[in-house]
TINU-134067 format. One record per residue (C-alpha): y, x negated, z negated. Coordinates in pm, whole numbers, padded with zeros to 5 digits, always signed. Each point is the difference from the previous one (the first is absolute). Layout:
# TINU-134067
YXZ...
This chain:
# TINU-134067
-08448-04185+01112-00186+00148-00301+00156+00307-00154+00058-00160-00342+00182-00293+00161+00226+00243+00191+00083+00181-00325+00082-00330-00170+00222-00110+00291+00190+00334-00011+00057-00029-00375+00128-00357+00038+00248+00110+00265+00134+00273-00227+00032-00252-00283+00200-00242+00222+00228+00283+00112+00070+00099-00364+00064-00364-00093+00248-00029+00288+00185+00313-00123-00001-00137-00356+00160-00327+00112+00262+00185+00211+00102+00223-00293+00012-00299-00235+00227-00201+00227+00236+00291+00073+00029+00076-00375+00147-00348-00063+00377-00008+00016+00147-00247+00245+00122-00312-00174+00210-00293+00122-00204-00285+00144+00126-00239-00269+00031+00196-00320+00107-00301-00210+00284-00086+00244+00105+00368+00008+00014+00013-00384+00202-00322-00016+00241+00128+00264+00041+00332-00180+00092-00176-00328+00250-00230+00173+00149+00290+00198+00058+00209-00314+00149-00294-00188+00229-00130+00275+00048+00251+00277-00053+00351-00138+00361+00055-00108+00133-00001+00357-00306+00045+00222-00296+00229+00043-00312-00108+00185-00004+00286+00248+00352+00149+00016+00360-00111+00002+00189-00010-00331+00297-00221-00075-00166-00247+00235-00246+00051+00285-00368+00084-00050-00206-00319-00026-00299+00138+00191-00002-00168+00338+00276-00250-00093-00204-00302+00110-00060+00158+00341+00372+00090+00035+00096-00362-00073-00257-00146+00236+00177-00243+00240+00345+00090-00141+00033-00238-00292-00141-00134-00323-00091+00291-00226-00087-00233-00288+00347-00158-00001+00159+00346+00029-00187+00131-00305+00060-00311-00210+00376-00016+00058+00155+00254+00238+00354-00123-00053-00083-00355+00107-00208+00119+00292+00287+00205+00139+00201-00323+00026-00250-00125+00262+00132+00261+00237-00336+00164+00060+00059+00309+00216-00266+00222-00158+00113-00086-00355+00361+00087+00088-00121+00324+00160-00174+00099-00323+00306-00103-00199+00222+00232+00208-00248+00289-00001-00042+00002-00378+00367+00020-00093+00047-00377-00009-00209-00041-00314-00252-00278-00054-00291-00051-00230+00018-00196-00319-00160-00342+00044-00373+00024-00070-00183-00287-00172-00323+00066+00190-00234-00237+00176-00122+00057+00355-00341+00103-00141+00164+00255-00231+00207+00140+00287-00320+00029+00202-00150+00201-00284+00301+00236-00016-00007+00060+00376-00378+00053-00006+00045+00262-00272+00274+00178+00198-00195-00004+00328-00310+00148-00169+00184+00236-00234-00108+00367-00012+00160+00253-00241-00228+00070-00296-00171+00341-00006+00199+00234-00229-00164+00115-00323+00006+00359-00109+00062-00086-00362+00319-00188+00093+00140+00270+00226-00148-00126+00321-00138+00190+00290-00363+00041+00099-00281-00062-00243-00191-00317+00071-00341-00114-00129+00043-00200-00318-00352-00106-00078-00372+00058+00051+00013+00333-00185+00260+00144+00239-00146+00267+00227+00169-00154+00303-00181-00329-00055-00335+00146-00099-00078+00229+00292-00111-00275+00245-00259-00120-00251-00126+00352-00054-00042+00041+00375-00190-00332+00016-00229+00103-00286-00069+00338+00160-00087-00168+00328-00226-00251-00173-00188+00281-00174-00032+00180+00333-00143-00313+00162-00249-00043-00285-00107+00365+00023-00042-00015+00379-00186-00329-00027-00242+00131-00263-00054+00318+00197-00070-00204+00310-00238-00237-00177-00187+00294-00157-00039+00166+00336-00106-00329+00160-00266-00059-00264-00127+00356+00039-00029-00051+00378-00176-00333-00059-00258+00180-00214-00035+00263+00270-00053-00270+00262-00257-00184-00221-00195+00324-00038+00011+00062+00379+00228+00297-00033+00315+00091+00193+00341-00114-00143+00197+00254-00199+00221+00218+00228+00372-00088+00020+00217+00234-00205+00374+00058-00008+00190-00058-00321+00022+00375-00060-00375+00044+00043-00062-00292-00240+00227+00155-00264-00165+00341+00029-00347-00158-00028+00104-00196-00306+00151+00312-00165-00317+00198+00071-00218-00272-00155+00229-00036-00304+00100+00359-00067+00085-00044-00372+00224-00303+00054+00164+00154+00309+00069+00320-00197+00171-00195-00279+00218-00186+00252+00085+00325+00181+00091+00170-00330+00218-00295-00094+00196+00022+00323+00038+00380-00031+00135-00028-00353+00225-00290+00101+00152+00195+00290+00050+00317-00211+00180-00196-00272+00221-00174+00256+00094+00335+00157+00069+00145-00346+00228-00292-00090+00177+00024+00338+00066+00372-00052+00187-00072-00321+00253-00235+00164+00086+00209+00304+00380-00005+00026+00025-00267-00278+00181-00312+00104+00006-00207-00321-00217-00089-00297-00307-00219-00047-00230+00204+00227+00193-00021+00326+00184-00253+00208+00365+00032-00092+00239+00154+00251+00218-00289+00120+00190+00098+00316+00172-00258+00218+00376+00018-00043+00269-00073+00259+00136-00275-00231-00256-00189-00210+00175+00014-00337-00180-00220-00250+00003+00178-00333-00171-00288-00185+00264-00249+00112+00295+00224-00087-00125+00170-00321-00248-00261-00123+00055-00216-00308+00243-00286+00031-00236-00245-00171-00236+00046+00297+00280-00095+00240+00099+00358+00083+00338+00175-00031-00069+00246-00286+00227+00273+00137-00018+00318-00206-00169+00286+00188+00296+00234-00062+00243-00235+00166-00143+00115+00329-00150+00335-00107+00305+00104-00202-00063+00376+00014-00339-00028-00183+00180+00032-00333+00228+00289+00104-00186+00206+00260-00328+00159+00088-00048-00259+00273+00005-00379-00040+00162-00025+00342-00020-00261+00273+00277-00259-00037+00244-00025+00287+00029-00317+00197+00344-00050-00163-00187-00081-00321-00187-00271+00191+00327-00142+00126+00129-00053-00353-00215-00312+00005-00075-00061+00366+00357-00048+00111-00051-00345-00155-00379-00038+00022-00088-00010+00366-00322-00199-00021-00328+00092-00162-00249-00230-00167-00201-00002+00322+00074+00056+00371-00148+00351-00045+00251+00076-00276+00291-00113+00212-00125+00226+00280-00001+00303-00234+00355-00079-00125+00110+00006+00365-00136+00359+00021+00232+00097-00288+00293-00155+00187-00092+00202+00309-00017+00319-00208+00346-00039-00158+00165-00172+00297+00069-00332-00169+00069-00322+00194-00108-00292-00224+00191-00250+00216+00341+00170-00025-00072+00160-00339+00132+00332+00127-00137+00347+00071-00030+00089+00367-00002+00376-00044-00337+00033+00181-00257+00139-00243-00362+00103+00024-00173+00227-00252-00302-00148-00183-00294+00235+00041-00182-00058-00331-00351+00143-00043-00048+00214-00311-00270-00144-00232-00028+00253-00291-00023+00361+00106-00081+00275-00252-00110+00343+00126+00276+00260+00029-00141+00209-00285+00025-00286-00253+00329-00074-00178+00092-00350-00114+00332-00122-00134+00073-00372-00014+00293+00034-00240-00215+00195-00248-00254-00287-00010+00239-00293+00025+00301+00108-00206-00170+00233-00248-00359-00125-00003+00111-00364+00008-00283-00092+00236-00008-00326+00187-00029+00031+00378-00323-00202-00009-00182+00269-00197-00014+00221+00310+00067-00247+00278-00227-00277-00124+00068-00375-00009+00256+00024+00282+00193-00294-00143-00308-00223-00019-00243+00071+00282+00162+00220+00262+00168-00179+00285+00012+00341+00172+00030+00329-00195-00323+00192-00032-00124+00310-00184-00162-00146-00308-00071+00318-00206-00208+00289+00140+00269+00257-00095-00265+00265-00048+00032+00282-00247-00270-00155-00221+00190-00329-00009+00321+00173-00102-00146+00216-00278-00199-00295-00132+00325-00193-00033+00168+00301-00172-00292+00016-00244+00017-00367-00099+00367-00089+00039+00200-00004-00324+00350+00145+00020+00267-00249-00103+00221+00216-00220+00167-00259-00223+00355-00049+00109-00045+00234+00296+00267+00273-00021-00197+00219+00238-00249+00073-00280+00238+00037-00296-00059+00375-00028-00375-00043+00026-00004-00263-00271+00215+00222-00228-00242+00288+00039-00300-00222-00068+00159-00135-00318+00092+00341-00146-00194+00065-00321+00128+00339-00113-00101+00206+00304-00369-00071-00015-00043-00127+00353-00371-00068-00049-00070+00010+00371+00263-00266+00066-00089-00212-00304-00352-00057+00128+00143-00193+00291+00119-00268-00241-00334-00054-00167-00074-00304+00219+00359-00129-00028+00067+00056+00369+00078+00283+00239-00147+00004+00347+00149+00163+00307-00282+00256-00011+00108+00107-00350+00351+00068+00132-00137+00227+00270-00083-00262+00262-00320+00187+00091+00169+00329+00075-00054+00095+00362+00364+00097+00055+00119-00345-00094-00117-00141+00334-00079+00318+00200+00308+00220-00050
């Protein structure tokens, strides 16, 4: 086989392999959907309008879960008649219907004005139901790709493009070498010697010294800059430059759900209801599980199976039996993992910032009520970050008894406090102007 033909055949093989990988990634990126999407949508609408008050598709509620109901009724009776009018169907003496009646506290469904086709749609929806992926913005769990701009959805396409470029580069290189050998053969000369990839790269760099030098310089500068940036964030676990510290906790407490805004479907609990010492102490404190039980003696189910599982962990910690509604006396300490940890030589007082400075928790802890299903270190907590805040933050003195003496001194006109008066020239006083940059304030 001629050399050029062999080169072409090799390039074609690489192209087919890349195409196969492309198709595989494309198919795996598509979320699984029900076989009949229209029937699923119809069933979902009918379920929510007729069944959702007493049933869930995948778990027991007031009535049994509907998933698998058709299979459970197979050979035991008429499921259509049971759904349309349970009271009348019980009068037939059907054994399975009476078994369900006894199991579910002798309660029956309201008569449903549904056709057989509509019942088929409801059961199809229940059998194919899968819980929707939680959304971070609504207090859900893991982040999921939301569109083509999401990094999670884009990486397969980047891999495909990189492989395509590699195939093109290898093909062109092979064609060039094949043509050169063809010229050698036509001139009666020996083919060019086979070279390894490393030898080819070195030969190219030697023949293109200027271009190779520019590329080498670019990589050297790039690496130096990356190392410089990395050195500045050693020991920093928050901020825009690093991945935020987000340790896994023994109980997955969802801050967005509990503290998020009520109009978004969340509970809007004030931060200080749980962290009550933030206004009175140096430390914000970790709330005891007794605080959790103020609500969870009554709320024993989460909005998802995962939430119910985490509530059960609280019960295990305090020794609460949700069936008898009594404490068992068997407790287990919750081993929370500390998220924010200042160095020992730095002093920080929560009460000074919350009660006196009137700061909102989100100013240091970030959008914990909007985007954090699990608590993370949002701010870098570096010295530069702190003093920058002290330089810009205006002290709220009006109506704040803590600053009455300071305000009185600033407003004196007969003592000639020129040094103090200059602080009022811009109609505000920053923390820095009150001594917030003095070393001993934080490093006593």
